[in-house]
mmCIF file of the N, C-alpha and C atoms, coordinates in Angstrom:
data_MODEL
# 
_entry.id   MODEL 
# 
loop_
_atom_site.group_PDB 
_atom_site.id 
_atom_site.type_symbol 
_atom_site.label_atom_id 
_atom_site.label_alt_id 
_atom_site.label_comp_id 
_atom_site.label_asym_id 
_atom_site.label_entity_id 
_atom_site.label_seq_id 
_atom_site.pdbx_PDB_ins_code 
_atom_site.Cartn_x 
_atom_site.Cartn_y 
_atom_site.Cartn_z 
_atom_site.occupancy 
_atom_site.B_iso_or_equiv 
_atom_site.pdbx_formal_charge 
_atom_site.auth_seq_id 
_atom_site.auth_comp_id 
_atom_site.auth_asym_id 
_atom_site.auth_atom_id 
_atom_site.pdbx_PDB_model_num 
ATOM 1   N N  . MET A 1 1  ? 35.352 208.418 243.506 1.00 0.00 ? 1  MET A N  1 
ATOM 2   C CA . MET A 1 1  ? 34.257 208.333 242.571 1.00 0.00 ? 1  MET A CA 1 
ATOM 3   C C  . MET A 1 1  ? 34.004 206.882 242.194 1.00 0.00 ? 1  MET A C  1 
ATOM 4   N N  . ALA A 1 2  ? 32.752 206.598 242.004 1.00 0.00 ? 2  ALA A N  1 
ATOM 5   C CA . ALA A 1 2  ? 32.344 205.309 241.454 1.00 0.00 ? 2  ALA A CA 1 
ATOM 6   C C  . ALA A 1 2  ? 31.774 205.583 240.071 1.00 0.00 ? 2  ALA A C  1 
ATOM 7   N N  . TYR A 1 3  ? 31.857 204.603 239.198 1.00 0.00 ? 3  TYR A N  1 
ATOM 8   C CA . TYR A 1 3  ? 31.377 204.775 237.827 1.00 0.00 ? 3  TYR A CA 1 
ATOM 9   C C  . TYR A 1 3  ? 30.336 203.710 237.515 1.00 0.00 ? 3  TYR A C  1 
ATOM 10  N N  . PHE A 1 4  ? 29.284 204.148 236.830 1.00 0.00 ? 4  PHE A N  1 
ATOM 11  C CA . PHE A 1 4  ? 28.185 203.244 236.490 1.00 0.00 ? 4  PHE A CA 1 
ATOM 12  C C  . PHE A 1 4  ? 27.841 203.383 235.020 1.00 0.00 ? 4  PHE A C  1 
ATOM 13  N N  . ALA A 1 5  ? 27.565 202.239 234.389 1.00 0.00 ? 5  ALA A N  1 
ATOM 14  C CA . ALA A 1 5  ? 27.183 202.197 232.986 1.00 0.00 ? 5  ALA A CA 1 
ATOM 15  C C  . ALA A 1 5  ? 25.705 201.841 232.884 1.00 0.00 ? 5  ALA A C  1 
ATOM 16  N N  . GLN A 1 6  ? 25.003 202.581 232.041 1.00 0.00 ? 6  GLN A N  1 
ATOM 17  C CA . GLN A 1 6  ? 23.600 202.272 231.785 1.00 0.00 ? 6  GLN A CA 1 
ATOM 18  C C  . GLN A 1 6  ? 23.547 201.354 230.572 1.00 0.00 ? 6  GLN A C  1 
ATOM 19  N N  . ILE A 1 7  ? 22.841 200.234 230.723 1.00 0.00 ? 7  ILE A N  1 
ATOM 20  C CA . ILE A 1 7  ? 22.681 199.308 229.599 1.00 0.00 ? 7  ILE A CA 1 
ATOM 21  C C  . ILE A 1 7  ? 21.223 199.290 229.159 1.00 0.00 ? 7  ILE A C  1 
ATOM 22  N N  . ASN A 1 8  ? 21.028 199.018 227.868 1.00 0.00 ? 8  ASN A N  1 
ATOM 23  C CA . ASN A 1 8  ? 19.659 198.925 227.364 1.00 0.00 ? 8  ASN A CA 1 
ATOM 24  C C  . ASN A 1 8  ? 19.184 197.467 227.421 1.00 0.00 ? 8  ASN A C  1 
ATOM 25  N N  . GLU A 1 9  ? 18.033 197.194 226.817 1.00 0.00 ? 9  GLU A N  1 
ATOM 26  C CA . GLU A 1 9  ? 17.432 195.860 226.896 1.00 0.00 ? 9  GLU A CA 1 
ATOM 27  C C  . GLU A 1 9  ? 18.241 194.784 226.164 1.00 0.00 ? 9  GLU A C  1 
ATOM 28  N N  . THR A 1 10 ? 19.168 195.192 225.296 1.00 0.00 ? 10 THR A N  1 
ATOM 29  C CA . THR A 1 10 ? 20.036 194.222 224.627 1.00 0.00 ? 10 THR A CA 1 
ATOM 30  C C  . THR A 1 10 ? 21.460 194.250 225.194 1.00 0.00 ? 10 THR A C  1 
ATOM 31  N N  . ASN A 1 11 ? 21.614 194.835 226.377 1.00 0.00 ? 11 ASN A N  1 
ATOM 32  C CA . ASN A 1 11 ? 22.880 194.875 227.126 1.00 0.00 ? 11 ASN A CA 1 
ATOM 33  C C  . ASN A 1 11 ? 23.964 195.742 226.492 1.00 0.00 ? 11 ASN A C  1 
ATOM 34  N N  . VAL A 1 12 ? 23.569 196.706 225.669 1.00 0.00 ? 12 VAL A N  1 
ATOM 35  C CA . VAL A 1 12 ? 24.529 197.638 225.073 1.00 0.00 ? 12 VAL A CA 1 
ATOM 36  C C  . VAL A 1 12 ? 24.618 198.869 225.969 1.00 0.00 ? 12 VAL A C  1 
ATOM 37  N N  . VAL A 1 13 ? 25.860 199.284 226.233 1.00 0.00 ? 13 VAL A N  1 
ATOM 38  C CA . VAL A 1 13 ? 26.087 200.452 227.094 1.00 0.00 ? 13 VAL A CA 1 
ATOM 39  C C  . VAL A 1 13 ? 25.620 201.715 226.378 1.00 0.00 ? 13 VAL A C  1 
ATOM 40  N N  . GLN A 1 14 ? 24.768 202.482 227.053 1.00 0.00 ? 14 GLN A N  1 
ATOM 41  C CA . GLN A 1 14 ? 24.212 203.715 226.513 1.00 0.00 ? 14 GLN A CA 1 
ATOM 42  C C  . GLN A 1 14 ? 24.963 204.951 226.994 1.00 0.00 ? 14 GLN A C  1 
ATOM 43  N N  . ARG A 1 15 ? 25.410 204.919 228.244 1.00 0.00 ? 15 ARG A N  1 
ATOM 44  C CA . ARG A 1 15 ? 26.172 206.032 228.811 1.00 0.00 ? 15 ARG A CA 1 
ATOM 45  C C  . ARG A 1 15 ? 26.866 205.560 230.075 1.00 0.00 ? 15 ARG A C  1 
ATOM 46  N N  . VAL A 1 16 ? 27.870 206.324 230.483 1.00 0.00 ? 16 VAL A N  1 
ATOM 47  C CA . VAL A 1 16 ? 28.628 206.036 231.698 1.00 0.00 ? 16 VAL A CA 1 
ATOM 48  C C  . VAL A 1 16 ? 28.699 207.337 232.489 1.00 0.00 ? 16 VAL A C  1 
ATOM 49  N N  . ILE A 1 17 ? 28.433 207.239 233.795 1.00 0.00 ? 17 ILE A N  1 
ATOM 50  C CA . ILE A 1 17 ? 28.466 208.433 234.637 1.00 0.00 ? 17 ILE A CA 1 
ATOM 51  C C  . ILE A 1 17 ? 29.322 208.184 235.876 1.00 0.00 ? 17 ILE A C  1 
ATOM 52  N N  . ALA A 1 18 ? 29.818 209.270 236.442 1.00 0.00 ? 18 ALA A N  1 
ATOM 53  C CA . ALA A 1 18 ? 30.534 209.231 237.716 1.00 0.00 ? 18 ALA A CA 1 
ATOM 54  C C  . ALA A 1 18 ? 29.544 209.546 238.827 1.00 0.00 ? 18 ALA A C  1 
ATOM 55  N N  . VAL A 1 19 ? 29.674 208.829 239.924 1.00 0.00 ? 19 VAL A N  1 
ATOM 56  C CA . VAL A 1 19 ? 28.784 208.995 241.077 1.00 0.00 ? 19 VAL A CA 1 
ATOM 57  C C  . VAL A 1 19 ? 29.651 209.188 242.316 1.00 0.00 ? 19 VAL A C  1 
ATOM 58  N N  . ASN A 1 20 ? 29.301 210.152 243.129 1.00 0.00 ? 20 ASN A N  1 
ATOM 59  C CA . ASN A 1 20 ? 30.016 210.376 244.374 1.00 0.00 ? 20 ASN A CA 1 
ATOM 60  C C  . ASN A 1 20 ? 29.970 209.103 245.221 1.00 0.00 ? 20 ASN A C  1 
ATOM 61  N N  . ASP A 1 21 ? 31.106 208.728 245.793 1.00 0.00 ? 21 ASP A N  1 
ATOM 62  C CA . ASP A 1 21 ? 31.177 207.508 246.604 1.00 0.00 ? 21 ASP A CA 1 
ATOM 63  C C  . ASP A 1 21 ? 30.110 207.471 247.694 1.00 0.00 ? 21 ASP A C  1 
ATOM 64  N N  . ALA A 1 22 ? 29.776 208.621 248.244 1.00 0.00 ? 22 ALA A N  1 
ATOM 65  C CA . ALA A 1 22 ? 28.795 208.675 249.333 1.00 0.00 ? 22 ALA A CA 1 
ATOM 66  C C  . ALA A 1 22 ? 27.428 208.143 248.910 1.00 0.00 ? 22 ALA A C  1 
ATOM 67  N N  . GLU A 1 23 ? 27.138 208.180 247.611 1.00 0.00 ? 23 GLU A N  1 
ATOM 68  C CA . GLU A 1 23 ? 25.846 207.685 247.117 1.00 0.00 ? 23 GLU A CA 1 
ATOM 69  C C  . GLU A 1 23 ? 25.801 206.164 247.001 1.00 0.00 ? 23 GLU A C  1 
ATOM 70  N N  . CYS A 1 24 ? 26.930 205.518 247.273 1.00 0.00 ? 24 CYS A N  1 
ATOM 71  C CA . CYS A 1 24 ? 27.036 204.063 247.117 1.00 0.00 ? 24 CYS A CA 1 
ATOM 72  C C  . CYS A 1 24 ? 27.256 203.337 248.442 1.00 0.00 ? 24 CYS A C  1 
ATOM 73  N N  . LEU A 1 25 ? 27.150 204.049 249.545 1.00 0.00 ? 25 LEU A N  1 
ATOM 74  C CA . LEU A 1 25 ? 27.483 203.457 250.844 1.00 0.00 ? 25 LEU A CA 1 
ATOM 75  C C  . LEU A 1 25 ? 26.252 202.924 251.558 1.00 0.00 ? 25 LEU A C  1 
ATOM 76  N N  . ASP A 1 26 ? 26.441 201.758 252.197 1.00 0.00 ? 26 ASP A N  1 
ATOM 77  C CA . ASP A 1 26 ? 25.359 201.219 253.028 1.00 0.00 ? 26 ASP A CA 1 
ATOM 78  C C  . ASP A 1 26 ? 25.395 201.871 254.407 1.00 0.00 ? 26 ASP A C  1 
ATOM 79  N N  . GLN A 1 27 ? 24.525 201.428 255.292 1.00 0.00 ? 27 GLN A N  1 
ATOM 80  C CA . GLN A 1 27 ? 24.418 202.041 256.620 1.00 0.00 ? 27 GLN A CA 1 
ATOM 81  C C  . GLN A 1 27 ? 25.676 201.853 257.466 1.00 0.00 ? 27 GLN A C  1 
ATOM 82  N N  . TYR A 1 28 ? 26.576 200.954 257.039 1.00 0.00 ? 28 TYR A N  1 
ATOM 83  C CA . TYR A 1 28 ? 27.811 200.715 257.788 1.00 0.00 ? 28 TYR A CA 1 
ATOM 84  C C  . TYR A 1 28 ? 29.017 201.410 257.158 1.00 0.00 ? 28 TYR A C  1 
ATOM 85  N N  . GLY A 1 29 ? 28.764 202.160 256.070 1.00 0.00 ? 29 GLY A N  1 
ATOM 86  C CA . GLY A 1 29 ? 29.843 202.873 255.392 1.00 0.00 ? 29 GLY A CA 1 
ATOM 87  C C  . GLY A 1 29 ? 30.585 202.053 254.364 1.00 0.00 ? 29 GLY A C  1 
ATOM 88  N N  . ASN A 1 30 ? 30.042 200.890 253.999 1.00 0.00 ? 30 ASN A N  1 
ATOM 89  C CA . ASN A 1 30 ? 30.668 200.029 253.004 1.00 0.00 ? 30 ASN A CA 1 
ATOM 90  C C  . ASN A 1 30 ? 30.079 200.314 251.624 1.00 0.00 ? 30 ASN A C  1 
ATOM 91  N N  . GLU A 1 31 ? 30.959 200.335 250.613 1.00 0.00 ? 31 GLU A N  1 
ATOM 92  C CA . GLU A 1 31 ? 30.472 200.542 249.250 1.00 0.00 ? 31 GLU A CA 1 
ATOM 93  C C  . GLU A 1 31 ? 29.614 199.361 248.821 1.00 0.00 ? 31 GLU A C  1 
ATOM 94  N N  . ASN A 1 32 ? 28.487 199.659 248.192 1.00 0.00 ? 32 ASN A N  1 
ATOM 95  C CA . ASN A 1 32 ? 27.546 198.629 247.778 1.00 0.00 ? 32 ASN A CA 1 
ATOM 96  C C  . ASN A 1 32 ? 27.049 198.973 246.380 1.00 0.00 ? 32 ASN A C  1 
ATOM 97  N N  . GLU A 1 33 ? 27.361 198.109 245.408 1.00 0.00 ? 33 GLU A N  1 
ATOM 98  C CA . GLU A 1 33 ? 26.976 198.367 244.021 1.00 0.00 ? 33 GLU A CA 1 
ATOM 99  C C  . GLU A 1 33 ? 25.476 198.554 243.860 1.00 0.00 ? 33 GLU A C  1 
ATOM 100 N N  . ALA A 1 34 ? 24.688 197.743 244.526 1.00 0.00 ? 34 ALA A N  1 
ATOM 101 C CA . ALA A 1 34 ? 23.236 197.825 244.388 1.00 0.00 ? 34 ALA A CA 1 
ATOM 102 C C  . ALA A 1 34 ? 22.712 199.199 244.810 1.00 0.00 ? 34 ALA A C  1 
ATOM 103 N N  . ILE A 1 35 ? 23.293 199.768 245.846 1.00 0.00 ? 35 ILE A N  1 
ATOM 104 C CA . ILE A 1 35 ? 22.865 201.094 246.305 1.00 0.00 ? 35 ILE A CA 1 
ATOM 105 C C  . ILE A 1 35 ? 23.221 202.146 245.257 1.00 0.00 ? 35 ILE A C  1 
ATOM 106 N N  . GLY A 1 36 ? 24.429 202.062 244.701 1.00 0.00 ? 36 GLY A N  1 
ATOM 107 C CA . GLY A 1 36 ? 24.828 202.994 243.652 1.00 0.00 ? 36 GLY A CA 1 
ATOM 108 C C  . GLY A 1 36 ? 23.979 202.855 242.404 1.00 0.00 ? 36 GLY A C  1 
ATOM 109 N N  . ALA A 1 37 ? 23.677 201.614 242.011 1.00 0.00 ? 37 ALA A N  1 
ATOM 110 C CA . ALA A 1 37 ? 22.839 201.378 240.830 1.00 0.00 ? 37 ALA A CA 1 
ATOM 111 C C  . ALA A 1 37 ? 21.428 201.915 241.051 1.00 0.00 ? 37 ALA A C  1 
ATOM 112 N N  . LEU A 1 38 ? 20.910 201.752 242.249 1.00 0.00 ? 38 LEU A N  1 
ATOM 113 C CA . LEU A 1 38 ? 19.577 202.279 242.560 1.00 0.00 ? 38 LEU A CA 1 
ATOM 114 C C  . LEU A 1 38 ? 19.587 203.806 242.527 1.00 0.00 ? 38 LEU A C  1 
ATOM 115 N N  . PHE A 1 39 ? 20.655 204.421 243.026 1.00 0.00 ? 39 PHE A N  1 
ATOM 116 C CA . PHE A 1 39 ? 20.789 205.866 242.959 1.00 0.00 ? 39 PHE A CA 1 
ATOM 117 C C  . PHE A 1 39 ? 20.723 206.333 241.500 1.00 0.00 ? 39 PHE A C  1 
ATOM 118 N N  . CYS A 1 40 ? 21.465 205.671 240.623 1.00 0.00 ? 40 CYS A N  1 
ATOM 119 C CA . CYS A 1 40 ? 21.461 206.027 239.198 1.00 0.00 ? 40 CYS A CA 1 
ATOM 120 C C  . CYS A 1 40 ? 20.074 205.837 238.595 1.00 0.00 ? 40 CYS A C  1 
ATOM 121 N N  . HIS A 1 41 ? 19.448 204.724 238.910 1.00 0.00 ? 41 HIS A N  1 
ATOM 122 C CA . HIS A 1 41 ? 18.104 204.449 238.397 1.00 0.00 ? 41 HIS A CA 1 
ATOM 123 C C  . HIS A 1 41 ? 17.109 205.515 238.854 1.00 0.00 ? 41 HIS A C  1 
ATOM 124 N N  . ASN A 1 42 ? 17.164 205.867 240.116 1.00 0.00 ? 42 ASN A N  1 
ATOM 125 C CA . ASN A 1 42 ? 16.239 206.880 240.636 1.00 0.00 ? 42 ASN A CA 1 
ATOM 126 C C  . ASN A 1 42 ? 16.487 208.252 240.006 1.00 0.00 ? 42 ASN A C  1 
ATOM 127 N N  . LEU A 1 43 ? 17.735 208.518 239.663 1.00 0.00 ? 43 LEU A N  1 
ATOM 128 C CA . LEU A 1 43 ? 18.100 209.802 239.075 1.00 0.00 ? 43 LEU A CA 1 
ATOM 129 C C  . LEU A 1 43 ? 17.762 209.873 237.586 1.00 0.00 ? 43 LEU A C  1 
ATOM 130 N N  . LEU A 1 44 ? 18.066 208.780 236.853 1.00 0.00 ? 44 LEU A N  1 
ATOM 131 C CA . LEU A 1 44 ? 17.988 208.824 235.392 1.00 0.00 ? 44 LEU A CA 1 
ATOM 132 C C  . LEU A 1 44 ? 17.155 207.703 234.759 1.00 0.00 ? 44 LEU A C  1 
ATOM 133 N N  . GLY A 1 45 ? 16.657 206.771 235.570 1.00 0.00 ? 45 GLY A N  1 
ATOM 134 C CA . GLY A 1 45 ? 15.922 205.633 235.025 1.00 0.00 ? 45 GLY A CA 1 
ATOM 135 C C  . GLY A 1 45 ? 16.881 204.597 234.444 1.00 0.00 ? 45 GLY A C  1 
ATOM 136 N N  . GLY A 1 46 ? 16.343 203.485 234.006 1.00 0.00 ? 46 GLY A N  1 
ATOM 137 C CA . GLY A 1 46 ? 17.140 202.467 233.327 1.00 0.00 ? 46 GLY A CA 1 
ATOM 138 C C  . GLY A 1 46 ? 17.842 201.496 234.259 1.00 0.00 ? 46 GLY A C  1 
ATOM 139 N N  . THR A 1 47 ? 18.681 200.672 233.638 1.00 0.00 ? 47 THR A N  1 
ATOM 140 C CA . THR A 1 47 ? 19.447 199.632 234.321 1.00 0.00 ? 47 THR A CA 1 
ATOM 141 C C  . THR A 1 47 ? 20.909 200.043 234.363 1.00 0.00 ? 47 THR A C  1 
ATOM 142 N N  . TRP A 1 48 ? 21.508 199.950 235.543 1.00 0.00 ? 48 TRP A N  1 
ATOM 143 C CA . TRP A 1 48 ? 22.873 200.428 235.748 1.00 0.00 ? 48 TRP A CA 1 
ATOM 144 C C  . TRP A 1 48 ? 23.744 199.347 236.374 1.00 0.00 ? 48 TRP A C  1 
ATOM 145 N N  . LEU A 1 49 ? 25.007 199.288 235.930 1.00 0.00 ? 49 LEU A N  1 
ATOM 146 C CA . LEU A 1 49 ? 26.006 198.367 236.467 1.00 0.00 ? 49 LEU A CA 1 
ATOM 147 C C  . LEU A 1 49 ? 27.289 199.143 236.738 1.00 0.00 ? 49 LEU A C  1 
ATOM 148 N N  . GLN A 1 50 ? 27.974 198.763 237.788 1.00 0.00 ? 50 GLN A N  1 
ATOM 149 C CA . GLN A 1 50 ? 29.223 199.451 238.115 1.00 0.00 ? 50 GLN A CA 1 
ATOM 150 C C  . GLN A 1 50 ? 30.330 199.019 237.167 1.00 0.00 ? 50 GLN A C  1 
ATOM 151 N N  . THR A 1 51 ? 31.218 199.954 236.852 1.00 0.00 ? 51 THR A N  1 
ATOM 152 C CA . THR A 1 51 ? 32.390 199.687 236.031 1.00 0.00 ? 51 THR A CA 1 
ATOM 153 C C  . THR A 1 51 ? 33.591 200.340 236.713 1.00 0.00 ? 51 THR A C  1 
ATOM 154 N N  . SER A 1 52 ? 34.803 200.009 236.267 1.00 0.00 ? 52 SER A N  1 
ATOM 155 C CA . SER A 1 52 ? 35.997 200.507 236.944 1.00 0.00 ? 52 SER A CA 1 
ATOM 156 C C  . SER A 1 52 ? 37.132 200.712 235.946 1.00 0.00 ? 52 SER A C  1 
ATOM 157 N N  . PHE A 1 53 ? 37.907 201.789 236.138 1.00 0.00 ? 53 PHE A N  1 
ATOM 158 C CA . PHE A 1 53 ? 39.060 202.054 235.279 1.00 0.00 ? 53 PHE A CA 1 
ATOM 159 C C  . PHE A 1 53 ? 40.142 200.989 235.418 1.00 0.00 ? 53 PHE A C  1 
ATOM 160 N N  . ASN A 1 54 ? 40.299 200.415 236.602 1.00 0.00 ? 54 ASN A N  1 
ATOM 161 C CA . ASN A 1 54 ? 41.373 199.450 236.784 1.00 0.00 ? 54 ASN A CA 1 
ATOM 162 C C  . ASN A 1 54 ? 40.944 198.020 236.466 1.00 0.00 ? 54 ASN A C  1 
ATOM 163 N N  . ALA A 1 55 ? 39.790 197.853 235.861 1.00 0.00 ? 55 ALA A N  1 
ATOM 164 C CA . ALA A 1 55 ? 39.283 196.568 235.381 1.00 0.00 ? 55 ALA A CA 1 
ATOM 165 C C  . ALA A 1 55 ? 39.051 195.554 236.492 1.00 0.00 ? 55 ALA A C  1 
ATOM 166 N N  . ARG A 1 56 ? 39.039 195.985 237.746 1.00 0.00 ? 56 ARG A N  1 
ATOM 167 C CA . ARG A 1 56 ? 38.759 195.018 238.806 1.00 0.00 ? 56 ARG A CA 1 
ATOM 168 C C  . ARG A 1 56 ? 37.280 194.673 238.845 1.00 0.00 ? 56 ARG A C  1 
ATOM 169 N N  . ILE A 1 57 ? 36.487 195.510 238.189 1.00 0.00 ? 57 ILE A N  1 
ATOM 170 C CA . ILE A 1 57 ? 35.057 195.244 238.119 1.00 0.00 ? 57 ILE A CA 1 
ATOM 171 C C  . ILE A 1 57 ? 34.688 195.023 236.661 1.00 0.00 ? 57 ILE A C  1 
ATOM 172 N N  . ARG A 1 58 ? 34.260 193.828 236.339 1.00 0.00 ? 58 ARG A N  1 
ATOM 173 C CA . ARG A 1 58 ? 33.705 193.478 235.031 1.00 0.00 ? 58 ARG A CA 1 
ATOM 174 C C  . ARG A 1 58 ? 34.692 193.588 233.866 1.00 0.00 ? 58 ARG A C  1 
ATOM 175 N N  . GLY A 1 59 ? 35.961 193.320 234.117 1.00 0.00 ? 59 GLY A N  1 
ATOM 176 C CA . GLY A 1 59 ? 36.924 193.130 233.046 1.00 0.00 ? 59 GLY A CA 1 
ATOM 177 C C  . GLY A 1 59 ? 37.517 194.359 232.385 1.00 0.00 ? 59 GLY A C  1 
ATOM 178 N N  . LYS A 1 60 ? 36.741 195.409 232.206 1.00 0.00 ? 60 LYS A N  1 
ATOM 179 C CA . LYS A 1 60 ? 37.239 196.631 231.579 1.00 0.00 ? 60 LYS A CA 1 
ATOM 180 C C  . LYS A 1 60 ? 36.311 197.770 231.938 1.00 0.00 ? 60 LYS A C  1 
ATOM 181 N N  . PHE A 1 61 ? 36.800 198.988 231.723 1.00 0.00 ? 61 PHE A N  1 
ATOM 182 C CA . PHE A 1 61 ? 35.945 200.148 231.925 1.00 0.00 ? 61 PHE A CA 1 
ATOM 183 C C  . PHE A 1 61 ? 34.961 200.195 230.763 1.00 0.00 ? 61 PHE A C  1 
ATOM 184 N N  . ALA A 1 62 ? 33.684 200.246 231.070 1.00 0.00 ? 62 ALA A N  1 
ATOM 185 C CA . ALA A 1 62 ? 32.650 200.245 230.042 1.00 0.00 ? 62 ALA A CA 1 
ATOM 186 C C  . ALA A 1 62 ? 32.662 201.551 229.263 1.00 0.00 ? 62 ALA A C  1 
ATOM 187 N N  . GLY A 1 63 ? 32.458 201.433 227.966 1.00 0.00 ? 63 GLY A N  1 
ATOM 188 C CA . GLY A 1 63 ? 32.328 202.596 227.103 1.00 0.00 ? 63 GLY A CA 1 
ATOM 189 C C  . GLY A 1 63 ? 31.033 202.510 226.322 1.00 0.00 ? 63 GLY A C  1 
ATOM 190 N N  . ILE A 1 64 ? 30.576 203.633 225.818 1.00 0.00 ? 64 ILE A N  1 
ATOM 191 C CA . ILE A 1 64 ? 29.360 203.646 225.025 1.00 0.00 ? 64 ILE A CA 1 
ATOM 192 C C  . ILE A 1 64 ? 29.524 202.679 223.849 1.00 0.00 ? 64 ILE A C  1 
ATOM 193 N N  . GLY A 1 65 ? 28.539 201.821 223.661 1.00 0.00 ? 65 GLY A N  1 
ATOM 194 C CA . GLY A 1 65 ? 28.575 200.837 222.588 1.00 0.00 ? 65 GLY A CA 1 
ATOM 195 C C  . GLY A 1 65 ? 29.125 199.491 223.010 1.00 0.00 ? 65 GLY A C  1 
ATOM 196 N N  . ASP A 1 66 ? 29.809 199.428 224.157 1.00 0.00 ? 66 ASP A N  1 
ATOM 197 C CA . ASP A 1 66 ? 30.272 198.131 224.657 1.00 0.00 ? 66 ASP A CA 1 
ATOM 198 C C  . ASP A 1 66 ? 29.067 197.267 224.997 1.00 0.00 ? 66 ASP A C  1 
ATOM 199 N N  . ILE A 1 67 ? 29.318 195.973 225.120 1.00 0.00 ? 67 ILE A N  1 
ATOM 200 C CA . ILE A 1 67 ? 28.241 195.022 225.381 1.00 0.00 ? 67 ILE A CA 1 
ATOM 201 C C  . ILE A 1 67 ? 28.502 194.325 226.706 1.00 0.00 ? 67 ILE A C  1 
ATOM 202 N N  . TYR A 1 68 ? 27.488 194.292 227.550 1.00 0.00 ? 68 TYR A N  1 
ATOM 203 C CA . TYR A 1 68 ? 27.578 193.580 228.825 1.00 0.00 ? 68 TYR A CA 1 
ATOM 204 C C  . TYR A 1 68 ? 27.180 192.133 228.593 1.00 0.00 ? 68 TYR A C  1 
ATOM 205 N N  . ASP A 1 69 ? 28.029 191.213 229.036 1.00 0.00 ? 69 ASP A N  1 
ATOM 206 C CA . ASP A 1 69 ? 27.745 189.780 228.947 1.00 0.00 ? 69 ASP A CA 1 
ATOM 207 C C  . ASP A 1 69 ? 27.377 189.282 230.337 1.00 0.00 ? 69 ASP A C  1 
ATOM 208 N N  . PRO A 1 70 ? 26.093 189.000 230.587 1.00 0.00 ? 70 PRO A N  1 
ATOM 209 C CA . PRO A 1 70 ? 25.685 188.560 231.921 1.00 0.00 ? 70 PRO A CA 1 
ATOM 210 C C  . PRO A 1 70 ? 26.225 187.182 232.297 1.00 0.00 ? 70 PRO A C  1 
ATOM 211 N N  . THR A 1 71 ? 26.593 186.374 231.318 1.00 0.00 ? 71 THR A N  1 
ATOM 212 C CA . THR A 1 71 ? 27.139 185.037 231.604 1.00 0.00 ? 71 THR A CA 1 
ATOM 213 C C  . THR A 1 71 ? 28.514 185.142 232.266 1.00 0.00 ? 71 THR A C  1 
ATOM 214 N N  . THR A 1 72 ? 29.347 186.048 231.754 1.00 0.00 ? 72 THR A N  1 
ATOM 215 C CA . THR A 1 72 ? 30.690 186.225 232.320 1.00 0.00 ? 72 THR A CA 1 
ATOM 216 C C  . THR A 1 72 ? 30.782 187.428 233.238 1.00 0.00 ? 72 THR A C  1 
ATOM 217 N N  . ASP A 1 73 ? 29.690 188.205 233.317 1.00 0.00 ? 73 ASP A N  1 
ATOM 218 C CA . ASP A 1 73 ? 29.634 189.418 234.128 1.00 0.00 ? 73 ASP A CA 1 
ATOM 219 C C  . ASP A 1 73 ? 30.755 190.379 233.742 1.00 0.00 ? 73 ASP A C  1 
ATOM 220 N N  . THR A 1 74 ? 30.930 190.582 232.419 1.00 0.00 ? 74 THR A N  1 
ATOM 221 C CA . THR A 1 74 ? 31.967 191.470 231.918 1.00 0.00 ? 74 THR A CA 1 
ATOM 222 C C  . THR A 1 74 ? 31.417 192.399 230.839 1.00 0.00 ? 74 THR A C  1 
ATOM 223 N N  . PHE A 1 75 ? 32.111 193.534 230.677 1.00 0.00 ? 75 PHE A N  1 
ATOM 224 C CA . PHE A 1 75 ? 31.861 194.422 229.551 1.00 0.00 ? 75 PHE A CA 1 
ATOM 225 C C  . PHE A 1 75 ? 32.856 194.049 228.459 1.00 0.00 ? 75 PHE A C  1 
ATOM 226 N N  . ASN A 1 76 ? 32.380 194.016 227.222 1.00 0.00 ? 76 ASN A N  1 
ATOM 227 C CA . ASN A 1 76 ? 33.223 193.647 226.101 1.00 0.00 ? 76 ASN A CA 1 
ATOM 228 C C  . ASN A 1 76 ? 33.047 194.650 224.966 1.00 0.00 ? 76 ASN A C  1 
ATOM 229 N N  . SER A 1 77 ? 34.123 194.853 224.201 1.00 0.00 ? 77 SER A N  1 
ATOM 230 C CA . SER A 1 77 ? 34.035 195.719 223.042 1.00 0.00 ? 77 SER A CA 1 
ATOM 231 C C  . SER A 1 77 ? 33.097 195.078 222.025 1.00 0.00 ? 77 SER A C  1 
ATOM 232 N N  . PRO A 1 78 ? 32.382 195.900 221.253 1.00 0.00 ? 78 PRO A N  1 
ATOM 233 C CA . PRO A 1 78 ? 31.502 195.324 220.239 1.00 0.00 ? 78 PRO A CA 1 
ATOM 234 C C  . PRO A 1 78 ? 32.304 194.651 219.142 1.00 0.00 ? 78 PRO A C  1 
ATOM 235 N N  . PRO A 1 79 ? 31.739 193.636 218.506 1.00 0.00 ? 79 PRO A N  1 
ATOM 236 C CA . PRO A 1 79 ? 32.457 192.987 217.396 1.00 0.00 ? 79 PRO A CA 1 
ATOM 237 C C  . PRO A 1 79 ? 32.668 193.982 216.252 1.00 0.00 ? 79 PRO A C  1 
ATOM 238 N N  . GLU A 1 80 ? 33.810 193.851 215.591 1.00 0.00 ? 80 GLU A N  1 
ATOM 239 C CA . GLU A 1 80 ? 34.102 194.776 214.472 1.00 0.00 ? 80 GLU A CA 1 
ATOM 240 C C  . GLU A 1 80 ? 33.634 194.205 213.170 1.00 0.00 ? 80 GLU A C  1 
# 
């Protein structure tokens, strides 16, 4: 499974969904984030970014309310 977070216009995570790996593969069978994000967009609209439980993608697994920082390309917990 691949996981994608939907962000709004202020980069706040709105929801996170699981996507079958097959929806993220290019014509050569390689996983491609852009293909997975486009799949999510076509299905539900909005802007989508991949996230990962093991933090290898964007620092941490995105949760609702987290903030995406495009400068560091990471998801961060909201300030308390």
